[in-house]
C-alpha positions as MATLAB code, in Angstrom:
seq = 'XXXXXXXXXXXXXXXXXXXXXXXXXXXXXXXXXXXXXXXXXXXXXXXXXXXXXXXXXXXXXXXXXXXXXXXXXXXXXXXXXXXXXXXXXXXXXXXXXXXXXXXXXXXXXXXXXXXXXXXXXXXX';
ca = [
      25.763   20.136    3.978;
      28.755   20.178    6.266;
      30.367   17.106    7.727;
      29.305   18.208   11.203;
      25.657   18.471   10.155;
      25.798   15.033    8.529;
      27.246   13.496   11.704;
      24.607   15.200   13.836;
      21.824   13.987   11.519;
      23.094   10.425   11.817;
      23.551   10.644   15.569;
      20.074   12.075   16.129;
      18.541    9.379   13.914;
      20.217    6.641   15.953;
      19.269    8.120   19.313;
      15.647    8.872   18.381;
      15.240    5.347   17.026;
      16.574    3.893   20.252;
      14.372    6.153   22.382;
      11.258    5.205   20.423;
      12.027    1.506   20.775;
      12.871    1.514   24.487;
      11.629    4.592   26.305;
       8.344    5.641   24.690;
       5.267    4.981   26.827;
       2.571    6.441   24.545;
       0.410    3.597   23.115;
       0.278    5.404   19.750;
       4.016    4.829   19.413;
       3.886    1.040   19.742;
       3.352    0.513   16.013;
       6.277   -0.593   13.883;
       7.947    2.769   13.260;
      11.303    3.526   11.710;
      13.141    6.811   11.545;
      14.187    7.131    7.922;
      16.199   10.342    8.154;
      16.840   13.470   10.169;
      17.576   16.874    8.705;
      19.013   19.518   11.020;
      18.753   23.204   10.087;
      21.893   25.206    9.345;
      21.797   26.893   12.763;
      21.299   23.478   14.474;
      18.202   24.707   16.350;
      15.595   22.685   14.462;
      15.461   19.112   13.244;
      13.002   17.533   10.845;
      12.548   13.878   11.697;
      11.087   11.713    8.934;
       9.376    8.510   10.026;
       7.875    5.603    8.160;
       5.274    3.159    9.402;
       3.486    0.250    7.826;
      -0.164    0.506    8.751;
      -3.489    2.145    8.129;
      -4.042    5.857    7.655;
      -5.478    6.012   11.176;
      -2.312    4.471   12.643;
      -0.169    6.918   10.671;
      -2.111    9.928   11.950;
      -2.016    8.533   15.489;
       1.721    8.011   15.224;
       2.371   11.605   14.139;
       0.119   12.903   16.923;
       1.950   10.693   19.446;
       5.343   11.837   18.205;
       4.267   15.471   18.384;
       3.090   14.932   21.963;
       6.327   13.147   22.868;
       8.662   15.654   21.195;
       9.402   17.448   24.483;
      10.237   14.178   26.220;
      12.404   13.063   23.302;
      14.224   16.394   23.217;
      14.861   16.205   26.973;
      16.213   12.662   26.646;
      18.423   13.670   23.728;
      19.810   16.552   25.785;
      20.737   14.174   28.600;
      22.309   11.610   26.229;
      24.196   13.917   23.868;
      26.793   16.518   24.631;
      25.446   19.340   22.488;
      25.463   23.054   23.094;
      21.840   23.239   21.987;
      19.418   20.363   21.511;
      17.301   21.006   18.408;
      13.521   21.290   18.469;
      12.019   18.213   16.830;
       9.359   18.288   14.128;
       8.032   14.967   12.836;
       6.948   14.256    9.271;
       5.625   11.143    7.594;
       7.923    9.674    4.923;
       6.039    7.751    2.238;
       9.112    6.782    0.221;
       8.647    3.059    0.902;
       5.033    3.151   -0.270;
       5.965    5.046   -3.435;
       8.803    2.591   -4.119;
       6.399   -0.322   -3.697;
       3.978    1.289   -6.125;
       6.746    1.805   -8.711;
       7.782   -1.847   -8.408;
       4.158   -2.894   -8.821;
       3.853   -0.783  -11.978;
       7.087   -2.221  -13.384;
       5.804   -5.732  -12.724;
       2.553   -4.907  -14.528;
       4.423   -3.544  -17.533;
       6.835   -6.485  -17.688;
       4.021   -9.042  -17.397;
       2.171   -7.191  -20.194;
       5.269   -7.382  -22.382;
       5.631  -11.104  -21.662;
       2.021  -11.705  -22.736;
       2.597   -9.653  -25.912;
       5.708  -11.712  -26.752;
       3.798  -14.977  -26.203;
       1.099  -13.848  -28.632;
       3.764  -12.855  -31.194;
       5.459  -16.273  -31.020;
       2.276  -18.152  -31.876;
];
């Protein structure tokens, strides 16, 4: 990935986060959402926006539907804020990295507590 693409990914992530926090009017977007990363295509015409939200499955589906509906508005706002030759089309995807990380930590805790119980039995 080129330095330019990395800078654009970072810039788009910042701007989309700010737009979602301040400008979005759709009630589906009022859940606690965070933009985890943005990945722009090599030709800079498309951007995959990965979002994470803590909530129920229904809230997650509603969020993605709201983001899909607001993608035109967000793209228009990005075009007015950024000085780009072409503003990329936005596609939103759910990022479950935080949930998977929480599950791994939970499994590690279970294993370590099992080892502690085994050691206690061995000391007796």
